[in-house]
ROBA-570587 format. One record per residue (C-alpha): residue in one letter; chain; z, y, x. Coordinates in nm, 4 decimals. Layout:
<node resn="a" chain="A" pz="Z" py="Y" px="X"/>
...
//
This chain:
<node resn="m" chain="A" pz="9.4000" py="10.4671" px="13.1127"/>
<node resn="m" chain="A" pz="9.2984" py="10.8131" px="13.0135"/>
<node resn="s" chain="A" pz="9.4123" py="11.1162" px="13.1422"/>
<node resn="i" chain="A" pz="9.6094" py="11.2694" px="12.7593"/>
<node resn="e" chain="A" pz="9.4439" py="11.6448" px="12.8544"/>
<node resn="l" chain="A" pz="9.1417" py="11.5147" px="12.8072"/>
<node resn="l" chain="A" pz="9.1893" py="11.3855" px="12.4391"/>
<node resn="l" chain="A" pz="9.1509" py="11.6019" px="12.1079"/>
<node resn="p" chain="A" pz="9.3278" py="11.5677" px="11.7703"/>
<node resn="g" chain="A" pz="9.0781" py="11.4026" px="11.5157"/>
<node resn="e" chain="A" pz="9.0656" py="11.3783" px="11.1531"/>
<node resn="s" chain="A" pz="9.3386" py="11.2434" px="11.0412"/>
<node resn="p" chain="A" pz="9.3606" py="11.1387" px="10.6387"/>
<node resn="r" chain="A" pz="9.7058" py="11.2349" px="10.6066"/>
<node resn="s" chain="A" pz="9.7084" py="11.5542" px="10.4325"/>
<node resn="e" chain="A" pz="10.0585" py="11.6562" px="10.5688"/>
<node resn="g" chain="A" pz="9.9802" py="11.5956" px="10.9233"/>
<node resn="l" chain="A" pz="10.2777" py="11.5035" px="11.2125"/>
<node resn="d" chain="A" pz="10.5692" py="11.3316" px="11.1161"/>
<node resn="e" chain="A" pz="10.8028" py="11.4712" px="11.3628"/>
<node resn="e" chain="A" pz="11.0137" py="11.3256" px="11.3113"/>
<node resn="h" chain="A" pz="10.8247" py="10.9791" px="11.3830"/>
<node resn="i" chain="A" pz="10.7183" py="11.0999" px="11.6480"/>
<node resn="a" chain="A" pz="11.0722" py="11.1542" px="11.8297"/>
<node resn="r" chain="A" pz="11.1611" py="10.7948" px="11.6496"/>
<node resn="l" chain="A" pz="10.8452" py="10.6597" px="11.8844"/>
<node resn="a" chain="A" pz="10.9399" py="10.8794" px="12.2481"/>
<node resn="e" chain="A" pz="11.3032" py="10.7367" px="12.2137"/>
<node resn="i" chain="A" pz="11.1709" py="10.3394" px="12.2289"/>
<node resn="d" chain="A" pz="11.1320" py="10.1829" px="12.5272"/>
<node resn="t" chain="A" pz="10.8513" py="10.0260" px="12.5376"/>
<node resn="p" chain="A" pz="10.4455" py="10.0586" px="12.6388"/>
<node resn="i" chain="A" pz="10.2989" py="10.2640" px="12.4519"/>
<node resn="p" chain="A" pz="10.0431" py="10.0829" px="12.2367"/>
<node resn="a" chain="A" pz="9.6769" py="10.2074" px="12.2380"/>
<node resn="i" chain="A" pz="9.5444" py="10.4550" px="12.0639"/>
<node resn="l" chain="A" pz="9.2333" py="10.4667" px="11.9134"/>
<node resn="v" chain="A" pz="8.9626" py="10.7389" px="12.0308"/>
<node resn="d" chain="A" pz="8.6113" py="10.8373" px="11.9754"/>
<node resn="r" chain="A" pz="8.3932" py="10.8085" px="12.2623"/>
<node resn="r" chain="A" pz="8.1132" py="11.0645" px="12.2046"/>
<node resn="t" chain="A" pz="8.3620" py="11.3925" px="12.1141"/>
<node resn="m" chain="A" pz="8.7188" py="11.2512" px="12.2321"/>
<node resn="r" chain="A" pz="8.8947" py="11.3105" px="11.8726"/>
<node resn="v" chain="A" pz="9.1995" py="11.0740" px="11.7780"/>
<node resn="i" chain="A" pz="9.0748" py="10.8723" px="11.4785"/>
<node resn="d" chain="A" pz="9.4180" py="10.6968" px="11.5168"/>
<node resn="g" chain="A" pz="9.7611" py="10.7110" px="11.7209"/>
<node resn="m" chain="A" pz="9.8374" py="11.1014" px="11.7370"/>
<node resn="h" chain="A" pz="10.2405" py="10.9791" px="11.6693"/>
<node resn="r" chain="A" pz="10.2126" py="10.7919" px="11.9661"/>
<node resn="l" chain="A" pz="9.9621" py="11.0210" px="12.2189"/>
<node resn="m" chain="A" pz="10.2466" py="11.2866" px="12.0752"/>
<node resn="a" chain="A" pz="10.5636" py="11.0478" px="12.1702"/>
<node resn="a" chain="A" pz="10.3824" py="10.9673" px="12.4635"/>
<node resn="k" chain="A" pz="10.3829" py="11.3391" px="12.6003"/>
<node resn="l" chain="A" pz="10.6925" py="11.3732" px="12.5454"/>
<node resn="r" chain="A" pz="10.7746" py="11.0816" px="12.7424"/>
<node resn="g" chain="A" pz="10.6494" py="11.2571" px="13.0655"/>
<node resn="h" chain="A" pz="10.3402" py="11.0506" px="13.0188"/>
<node resn="e" chain="A" pz="9.9524" py="11.2409" px="13.2488"/>
<node resn="l" chain="A" pz="9.7933" py="10.8832" px="13.1050"/>
<node resn="i" chain="A" pz="9.7871" py="10.6504" px="12.8127"/>
<node resn="q" chain="A" pz="9.5965" py="10.3589" px="12.6949"/>
<node resn="v" chain="A" pz="9.2692" py="10.4024" px="12.4829"/>
<node resn="e" chain="A" pz="9.0395" py="10.1856" px="12.2897"/>
<node resn="l" chain="A" pz="8.7121" py="10.4135" px="12.2720"/>
<node resn="f" chain="A" pz="8.4788" py="10.3566" px="11.9342"/>
<node resn="d" chain="A" pz="8.1363" py="10.3501" px="11.9171"/>
<node resn="g" chain="A" pz="8.0604" py="10.4906" px="11.5505"/>
<node resn="t" chain="A" pz="7.9430" py="10.7419" px="11.3237"/>
<node resn="p" chain="A" pz="8.2175" py="11.0579" px="11.2149"/>
<node resn="e" chain="A" pz="8.2218" py="10.8761" px="10.8693"/>
<node resn="e" chain="A" pz="8.2594" py="10.5318" px="11.0552"/>
<node resn="a" chain="A" pz="8.5849" py="10.6868" px="11.2201"/>
<node resn="f" chain="A" pz="8.7095" py="10.8150" px="10.9127"/>
<node resn="l" chain="A" pz="8.7012" py="10.4762" px="10.7462"/>
<node resn="r" chain="A" pz="8.8445" py="10.3726" px="11.0392"/>
<node resn="a" chain="A" pz="9.1448" py="10.5884" px="11.0391"/>
<node resn="v" chain="A" pz="9.2282" py="10.5077" px="10.7425"/>
<node resn="e" chain="A" pz="9.2033" py="10.1076" px="10.7615"/>
<node resn="v" chain="A" pz="9.4201" py="10.1120" px="11.0454"/>
<node resn="n" chain="A" pz="9.6472" py="10.3422" px="10.9364"/>
<node resn="v" chain="A" pz="9.6542" py="10.1353" px="10.6009"/>
<node resn="s" chain="A" pz="9.7817" py="9.8015" px="10.8404"/>
<node resn="h" chain="A" pz="10.0395" py="9.9049" px="11.0092"/>
<node resn="g" chain="A" pz="10.2337" py="10.2141" px="11.1748"/>
<node resn="l" chain="A" pz="10.3590" py="10.5208" px="10.9048"/>
<node resn="p" chain="A" pz="10.2802" py="10.4473" px="10.5892"/>
<node resn="l" chain="A" pz="10.0162" py="10.6918" px="10.3986"/>
<node resn="t" chain="A" pz="10.1364" py="10.8539" px="10.0590"/>
<node resn="l" chain="A" pz="9.9639" py="10.7410" px="9.7519"/>
<node resn="a" chain="A" pz="9.7646" py="11.0442" px="9.7244"/>
<node resn="d" chain="A" pz="9.6375" py="11.0305" px="10.0377"/>
<node resn="r" chain="A" pz="9.5343" py="10.6521" px="10.0223"/>
<node resn="r" chain="A" pz="9.3356" py="10.8083" px="9.6864"/>
<node resn="a" chain="A" pz="9.2224" py="11.0895" px="9.8792"/>
<node resn="a" chain="A" pz="9.0593" py="10.8428" px="10.1574"/>
<node resn="a" chain="A" pz="8.9433" py="10.5986" px="9.9135"/>
<node resn="g" chain="A" pz="8.7217" py="10.9130" px="9.7619"/>
<node resn="r" chain="A" pz="8.5641" py="10.9855" px="10.0649"/>
<node resn="i" chain="A" pz="8.5030" py="10.6405" px="10.1322"/>
<node resn="i" chain="A" pz="8.2991" py="10.6129" px="9.8586"/>
<node resn="a" chain="A" pz="8.1294" py="10.9285" px="9.8668"/>
<node resn="s" chain="A" pz="7.9882" py="10.8285" px="10.2333"/>
<node resn="h" chain="A" pz="7.9824" py="10.4565" px="10.2222"/>
<node resn="p" chain="A" pz="7.8600" py="10.4529" px="9.8492"/>
<node resn="q" chain="A" pz="7.6989" py="10.0579" px="9.9406"/>
<node resn="m" chain="A" pz="8.0595" py="9.9224" px="9.9550"/>
<node resn="s" chain="A" pz="8.2443" py="9.6995" px="9.6737"/>
<node resn="d" chain="A" pz="8.5100" py="9.9129" px="9.5350"/>
<node resn="r" chain="A" pz="8.7480" py="9.5542" px="9.6684"/>
<node resn="a" chain="A" pz="8.5878" py="9.6083" px="9.9921"/>
<node resn="i" chain="A" pz="8.7410" py="10.0246" px="9.9824"/>
<node resn="a" chain="A" pz="9.0743" py="9.8641" px="9.8571"/>
<node resn="r" chain="A" pz="9.1224" py="9.6878" px="10.0898"/>
<node resn="a" chain="A" pz="9.0451" py="9.9541" px="10.3637"/>
<node resn="a" chain="A" pz="9.2412" py="10.2565" px="10.1631"/>
<node resn="g" chain="A" pz="9.5331" py="9.9982" px="10.0421"/>
<node resn="l" chain="A" pz="9.4883" py="10.0336" px="9.6529"/>
<node resn="g" chain="A" pz="9.4260" py="9.8621" px="9.4017"/>
<node resn="a" chain="A" pz="9.0169" py="9.7615" px="9.3428"/>
<node resn="k" chain="A" pz="9.0094" py="9.8613" px="8.9380"/>
<node resn="a" chain="A" pz="9.2273" py="10.2745" px="9.0834"/>
<node resn="v" chain="A" pz="8.9140" py="10.2648" px="9.3085"/>
<node resn="a" chain="A" pz="8.6503" py="10.1499" px="9.0517"/>
<node resn="t" chain="A" pz="8.8291" py="10.4554" px="8.8108"/>
<node resn="i" chain="A" pz="8.7706" py="10.6832" px="9.1552"/>
<node resn="r" chain="A" pz="8.3923" py="10.5733" px="9.1362"/>
<node resn="r" chain="A" pz="8.3692" py="10.6354" px="8.7539"/>
<node resn="r" chain="A" pz="8.4806" py="10.9924" px="8.8541"/>
<node resn="v" chain="A" pz="8.2167" py="11.0841" px="9.1223"/>
<node resn="a" chain="A" pz="7.9076" py="10.8404" px="8.9701"/>
<node resn="d" chain="A" pz="7.7101" py="11.1734" px="8.9399"/>
<node resn="a" chain="A" pz="7.6914" py="11.2543" px="9.3109"/>
<node resn="l" chain="A" pz="7.6268" py="10.8850" px="9.3721"/>
<node resn="p" chain="A" pz="7.3066" py="10.7427" px="9.4858"/>
<node resn="q" chain="A" pz="7.1895" py="10.5046" px="9.2092"/>
<node resn="l" chain="A" pz="7.2232" py="10.1569" px="9.4250"/>
<node resn="s" chain="A" pz="7.1217" py="9.8076" px="9.2681"/>
<node resn="a" chain="A" pz="7.3726" py="9.6323" px="9.5172"/>
<node resn="r" chain="A" pz="7.6715" py="9.6449" px="9.6873"/>
<node resn="i" chain="A" pz="7.8431" py="9.4835" px="9.9868"/>
<node resn="g" chain="A" pz="8.1635" py="9.3309" px="9.9788"/>
<node resn="r" chain="A" pz="8.4634" py="9.2820" px="10.1571"/>
<node resn="d" chain="A" pz="8.3009" py="8.9422" px="10.3431"/>
<node resn="g" chain="A" pz="7.9989" py="9.1141" px="10.4755"/>
<node resn="k" chain="A" pz="7.7794" py="9.0008" px="10.2077"/>
<node resn="t" chain="A" pz="7.5455" py="9.1862" px="9.9367"/>
<node resn="r" chain="A" pz="7.6233" py="9.1124" px="9.5842"/>
<node resn="p" chain="A" pz="7.3311" py="9.2987" px="9.3467"/>
<node resn="l" chain="A" pz="7.5204" py="9.5241" px="9.0854"/>
<node resn="s" chain="A" pz="7.2896" py="9.3431" px="8.7909"/>
<node resn="s" chain="A" pz="7.2121" py="8.9986" px="8.8654"/>
<node resn="v" chain="A" pz="6.8807" py="8.9911" px="8.6702"/>
<node resn="d" chain="A" pz="6.6700" py="9.0294" px="8.9846"/>
<node resn="g" chain="A" pz="6.8590" py="8.8287" px="9.1001"/>
<node resn="r" chain="A" pz="6.7971" py="8.5461" px="8.8484"/>
<node resn="l" chain="A" pz="6.4177" py="8.6455" px="8.8138"/>
<node resn="r" chain="A" pz="6.4094" py="8.5057" px="9.1655"/>
<node resn="a" chain="A" pz="6.5553" py="8.2075" px="9.1847"/>
<node resn="a" chain="A" pz="6.3543" py="8.1219" px="8.8497"/>
<node resn="e" chain="A" pz="6.0605" py="8.2072" px="9.1178"/>
<node resn="l" chain="A" pz="6.2486" py="7.9499" px="9.3706"/>
<node resn="i" chain="A" pz="6.3546" py="7.6918" px="9.1585"/>
<node resn="a" chain="A" pz="5.9662" py="7.5961" px="9.0217"/>
<node resn="e" chain="A" pz="5.8828" py="7.6403" px="9.3940"/>
<node resn="r" chain="A" pz="6.1348" py="7.4268" px="9.5419"/>
<node resn="p" chain="A" pz="6.2921" py="7.2198" px="9.3244"/>
<node resn="e" chain="A" pz="6.4459" py="6.9891" px="9.5072"/>
<node resn="a" chain="A" pz="6.6506" py="7.3545" px="9.7056"/>
<node resn="s" chain="A" pz="6.9864" py="7.2981" px="9.6943"/>
<node resn="l" chain="A" pz="7.2150" py="7.5386" px="9.4848"/>
<node resn="r" chain="A" pz="7.3144" py="7.7071" px="9.7642"/>
<node resn="e" chain="A" pz="7.0155" py="7.8170" px="9.9211"/>
<node resn="v" chain="A" pz="6.8691" py="7.9215" px="9.5979"/>
<node resn="a" chain="A" pz="7.1819" py="8.1406" px="9.5864"/>
<node resn="r" chain="A" pz="7.1542" py="8.2517" px="9.9172"/>
<node resn="l" chain="A" pz="6.7405" py="8.3019" px="9.9448"/>
<node resn="a" chain="A" pz="6.8416" py="8.5010" px="9.5763"/>
<node resn="g" chain="A" pz="7.1066" py="8.6921" px="9.6410"/>
<node resn="i" chain="A" pz="7.3355" py="8.5430" px="9.3620"/>
<node resn="s" chain="A" pz="7.6171" py="8.3264" px="9.3519"/>
<node resn="p" chain="A" pz="7.5908" py="7.9512" px="9.3249"/>
<node resn="a" chain="A" pz="7.7209" py="7.9702" px="8.9456"/>
<node resn="t" chain="A" pz="7.4820" py="8.1885" px="8.8443"/>
<node resn="v" chain="A" pz="7.2020" py="7.9647" px="9.0129"/>
<node resn="s" chain="A" pz="7.3868" py="7.6519" px="8.8097"/>
<node resn="d" chain="A" pz="7.3242" py="7.8758" px="8.4919"/>
<node resn="v" chain="A" pz="6.9482" py="7.9417" px="8.5366"/>
<node resn="r" chain="A" pz="6.8682" py="7.5896" px="8.6171"/>
<node resn="k" chain="A" pz="7.0541" py="7.4733" px="8.3146"/>
<node resn="r" chain="A" pz="6.8764" py="7.7488" px="8.0947"/>
<node resn="l" chain="A" pz="6.4607" py="7.6962" px="8.2312"/>
<node resn="e" chain="A" pz="6.5639" py="7.2817" px="8.1937"/>
<node resn="s" chain="A" pz="6.6454" py="7.3913" px="7.8039"/>
<node resn="g" chain="A" pz="6.3771" py="7.6066" px="7.7658"/>
<node resn="l" chain="A" pz="6.5370" py="7.8799" px="7.7328"/>
<node resn="p" chain="A" pz="6.4424" py="8.2178" px="7.9758"/>
<node resn="p" chain="A" pz="6.6424" py="8.2962" px="8.2897"/>
<node resn="v" chain="A" pz="6.7662" py="8.5758" px="8.1909"/>
<node resn="v" chain="A" pz="7.0552" py="8.6475" px="7.8983"/>
<node resn="e" chain="A" pz="6.9198" py="8.8214" px="7.6455"/>
<node resn="p" chain="A" pz="7.1327" py="9.0845" px="7.6127"/>
<node resn="v" chain="A" pz="7.3101" py="9.1446" px="7.1737"/>
<node resn="r" chain="A" pz="7.2189" py="9.4265" px="7.0369"/>
<node resn="a" chain="A" pz="7.3846" py="9.5921" px="6.7499"/>
<node resn="p" chain="A" pz="7.3228" py="9.6072" px="6.3734"/>
<node resn="e" chain="A" pz="7.1310" py="9.9041" px="6.2972"/>
<node resn="a" chain="A" pz="7.2943" py="10.1089" px="6.0768"/>
<node resn="p" chain="A" pz="7.1483" py="10.1094" px="5.7303"/>
<node resn="a" chain="A" pz="6.9421" py="10.4404" px="5.6622"/>
<node resn="g" chain="A" pz="7.0320" py="10.7040" px="5.3967"/>
<node resn="p" chain="A" pz="7.3656" py="10.8939" px="5.3728"/>
<node resn="p" chain="A" pz="7.7178" py="10.7033" px="5.4579"/>
<node resn="t" chain="A" pz="7.9151" py="10.5308" px="5.1327"/>
<node resn="a" chain="A" pz="8.2767" py="10.6273" px="5.0392"/>
<node resn="a" chain="A" pz="8.3079" py="10.2472" px="5.2088"/>
<node resn="d" chain="A" pz="8.1371" py="10.3085" px="5.4864"/>
<node resn="a" chain="A" pz="8.3124" py="10.6214" px="5.5479"/>
<node resn="g" chain="A" pz="8.6683" py="10.4180" px="5.5031"/>
<node resn="d" chain="A" pz="8.5451" py="10.1408" px="5.6929"/>
<node resn="r" chain="A" pz="8.5661" py="10.3982" px="6.0094"/>
<node resn="r" chain="A" pz="8.8577" py="10.5259" px="5.9545"/>
<node resn="v" chain="A" pz="8.9952" py="10.2047" px="5.9880"/>
<node resn="e" chain="A" pz="8.8235" py="10.0630" px="6.2560"/>
<node resn="p" chain="A" pz="9.0529" py="9.9713" px="6.4973"/>
<node resn="k" chain="A" pz="9.0452" py="10.1733" px="6.8669"/>
<node resn="r" chain="A" pz="8.8746" py="9.9544" px="7.1416"/>
<node resn="n" chain="A" pz="8.9253" py="10.0077" px="7.4986"/>
<node resn="q" chain="A" pz="9.2736" py="10.2080" px="7.4912"/>
<node resn="l" chain="A" pz="9.3867" py="10.0378" px="7.7834"/>
<node resn="p" chain="A" pz="9.4946" py="10.2171" px="8.1205"/>
<node resn="a" chain="A" pz="9.3000" py="10.1883" px="8.4439"/>
<node resn="d" chain="A" pz="9.5984" py="9.9253" px="8.5226"/>
<node resn="p" chain="A" pz="9.6108" py="9.7128" px="8.2030"/>
<node resn="a" chain="A" pz="9.9089" py="9.5671" px="8.3921"/>
<node resn="a" chain="A" pz="10.0808" py="9.8611" px="8.2514"/>
<node resn="a" chain="A" pz="9.9563" py="9.7984" px="7.8902"/>
<node resn="l" chain="A" pz="10.1208" py="9.4084" px="8.0294"/>
<node resn="e" chain="A" pz="10.4535" py="9.5890" px="8.0999"/>
<node resn="k" chain="A" pz="10.4801" py="9.7118" px="7.8077"/>
<node resn="l" chain="A" pz="10.4384" py="9.4151" px="7.5809"/>
<node resn="l" chain="A" pz="10.6848" py="9.2307" px="7.8220"/>
<node resn="r" chain="A" pz="10.9669" py="9.4860" px="7.7054"/>
<node resn="d" chain="A" pz="10.9111" py="9.4284" px="7.3579"/>
<node resn="p" chain="A" pz="11.1837" py="9.2261" px="7.1876"/>
<node resn="s" chain="A" pz="10.9929" py="9.1132" px="6.8853"/>
<node resn="l" chain="A" pz="10.7863" py="8.9152" px="7.1381"/>
<node resn="r" chain="A" pz="11.0347" py="8.8189" px="7.4100"/>
<node resn="h" chain="A" pz="11.2561" py="8.7075" px="7.1426"/>
<node resn="k" chain="A" pz="11.0379" py="8.4381" px="6.9451"/>
<node resn="e" chain="A" pz="10.9215" py="8.0967" px="7.0863"/>
<node resn="g" chain="A" pz="10.5416" py="8.1620" px="7.0125"/>
<node resn="g" chain="A" pz="10.6139" py="8.5384" px="7.1765"/>
<node resn="r" chain="A" pz="10.7134" py="8.3911" px="7.4392"/>
<node resn="q" chain="A" pz="10.4283" py="8.1594" px="7.5245"/>
<node resn="l" chain="A" pz="10.1306" py="8.4378" px="7.4406"/>
<node resn="l" chain="A" pz="10.3267" py="8.6592" px="7.7203"/>
<node resn="r" chain="A" pz="10.3673" py="8.3832" px="7.9739"/>
<node resn="l" chain="A" pz="9.9360" py="8.3534" px="7.8344"/>
<node resn="l" chain="A" pz="9.8330" py="8.7085" px="7.8923"/>
<node resn="q" chain="A" pz="10.0765" py="8.7206" px="8.2625"/>
<node resn="q" chain="A" pz="9.8409" py="8.4188" px="8.3720"/>
<node resn="q" chain="A" pz="9.4665" py="8.6024" px="8.2311"/>
<node resn="n" chain="A" pz="9.6140" py="8.9411" px="8.4479"/>
<node resn="a" chain="A" pz="9.6554" py="8.7169" px="8.7441"/>
<node resn="v" chain="A" pz="9.2999" py="8.6168" px="8.6932"/>
<node resn="a" chain="A" pz="9.1743" py="8.9577" px="8.6269"/>
<node resn="t" chain="A" pz="9.3578" py="9.0599" px="8.9822"/>
<node resn="r" chain="A" pz="9.2042" py="8.8168" px="9.1423"/>
<node resn="a" chain="A" pz="8.8724" py="8.8240" px="8.9545"/>
<node resn="g" chain="A" pz="8.5531" py="8.8964" px="9.1155"/>
<node resn="e" chain="A" pz="8.4352" py="8.7864" px="9.4931"/>
<node resn="d" chain="A" pz="8.8149" py="8.6051" px="9.5408"/>
<node resn="l" chain="A" pz="8.7127" py="8.3173" px="9.2746"/>
<node resn="m" chain="A" pz="8.3848" py="8.3176" px="9.3435"/>
<node resn="e" chain="A" pz="8.4200" py="8.2085" px="9.7376"/>
<node resn="a" chain="A" pz="8.6632" py="7.9931" px="9.6048"/>
<node resn="v" chain="A" pz="8.5083" py="7.7532" px="9.3655"/>
<node resn="p" chain="A" pz="8.2593" py="7.4729" px="9.6093"/>
<node resn="s" chain="A" pz="7.9117" py="7.4211" px="9.4920"/>
<node resn="h" chain="A" pz="7.9911" py="7.0929" px="9.3074"/>
<node resn="c" chain="A" pz="8.2241" py="7.2328" px="9.0605"/>
<node resn="g" chain="A" pz="8.0685" py="7.5312" px="9.0239"/>
<node resn="s" chain="A" pz="7.9357" py="7.3577" px="8.6775"/>
<node resn="l" chain="A" pz="8.2029" py="7.2900" px="8.5696"/>
<node resn="v" chain="A" pz="8.4280" py="7.5903" px="8.6506"/>
<node resn="l" chain="A" pz="8.1156" py="7.7977" px="8.4214"/>
<node resn="d" chain="A" pz="8.1564" py="7.5839" px="8.1117"/>
<node resn="l" chain="A" pz="8.5347" py="7.6209" px="8.0924"/>
<node resn="a" chain="A" pz="8.5232" py="7.9582" px="8.1653"/>
<node resn="r" chain="A" pz="8.2839" py="8.0438" px="7.8894"/>
<node resn="y" chain="A" pz="8.4997" py="7.8183" px="7.6732"/>
<node resn="y" chain="A" pz="8.8160" py="8.0146" px="7.7530"/>
<node resn="a" chain="A" pz="8.6336" py="8.2969" px="7.6700"/>
<node resn="d" chain="A" pz="8.5121" py="8.1985" px="7.3241"/>
<node resn="t" chain="A" pz="8.9016" py="8.1040" px="7.2786"/>
<node resn="w" chain="A" pz="9.0109" py="8.4727" px="7.3690"/>
<node resn="t" chain="A" pz="8.7193" py="8.6291" px="7.1737"/>
<node resn="d" chain="A" pz="8.8250" py="8.4663" px="6.9036"/>
<node resn="l" chain="A" pz="9.1416" py="8.5794" px="6.8511"/>
<node resn="a" chain="A" pz="9.0514" py="8.9020" px="6.9338"/>
<node resn="k" chain="A" pz="8.8177" py="8.8535" px="6.6862"/>
<node resn="q" chain="A" pz="9.0414" py="8.7613" px="6.3927"/>
<node resn="l" chain="A" pz="9.3708" py="9.0133" px="6.5800"/>
<node resn="n" chain="A" pz="9.0840" py="9.3105" px="6.5307"/>
<node resn="e" chain="A" pz="9.0211" py="9.1639" px="6.1234"/>
<node resn="r" chain="A" pz="9.4330" py="9.2005" px="6.0682"/>
<node resn="v" chain="A" pz="9.4383" py="9.5097" px="6.2203"/>
<node resn="r" chain="A" pz="9.1559" py="9.6589" px="5.9876"/>
<node resn="q" chain="A" pz="9.3400" py="9.5115" px="5.6800"/>
<node resn="e" chain="A" pz="9.6662" py="9.6641" px="5.8113"/>
<node resn="n" chain="A" pz="9.5319" py="10.0034" px="5.8680"/>
<node resn="r" chain="A" pz="9.4082" py="9.9762" px="5.5396"/>
<node resn="r" chain="A" pz="9.7659" py="9.8942" px="5.3227"/>
<node resn="g" chain="A" pz="9.9209" py="10.1452" px="5.5459"/>
<node resn="f" chain="A" pz="10.0856" py="9.9932" px="5.8072"/>
<node resn="g" chain="A" pz="9.8968" py="10.0037" px="6.1166"/>
<node resn="g" chain="A" pz="9.9341" py="10.2027" px="6.3935"/>
//
């Protein structure tokens, strides 16, 4: 219990300040006021200003507190986390602004970890990160929601895994993964590549060089009708919602099947990354890897066929 007079207002993620009506409602509730979170160094309230003001309205001189030890940046992160999880909800604008501050102060946190803290989607956080990328330090790894550090590029991890596999061929996938800082599925892929005589790192596919000399009329025509790529919004669910409302798809069995497949893929994409990786047990890693590649190839083939069809329709003047 601490004297209310000793406490100071802290930096809140709420841009509109305190909500007087919410304070009044809290003051009217005839139950003990839950503890508020206070920075031990500054005595500033990290979380609980509405409860503090409600206690004052009740005429209390003391309030129960939980003391926090950490930097101002850590205090702000904690304030966002607790305000998202309980009490008066933060507005979308406040959550986005908070995510931007957390990215700046904790660039090593993964998009999913920041999304959970700020109450946003991981893709929304990724969009915010791209906007401020020039001001951020260049990192080789990020810390996920589970506290584990994962490399942004698996090249170094793959090379390290190849060394460990050569030095300790009896080591398990999980052990090599832990030492190399990559997933067991990636270690499995490295081991298969080495057994097949391939390098541990997948070589990037380079686009063919453009022919020398000025472009021909045919070249210019091809460029004019090339379908636009990567035109999806930050949240592809909006594009999917547009397709779900299209009667030309909904009123045909084949169209309904396609929509169901796209909905399933959207669910996979929403949970992709850490969640799904953690769900795959080590003994299933190779099989899931092969299936993922098979299905990815199937969608790639469909994309190539659609790309060619759209190009042909554009040439005939039917395309958008």
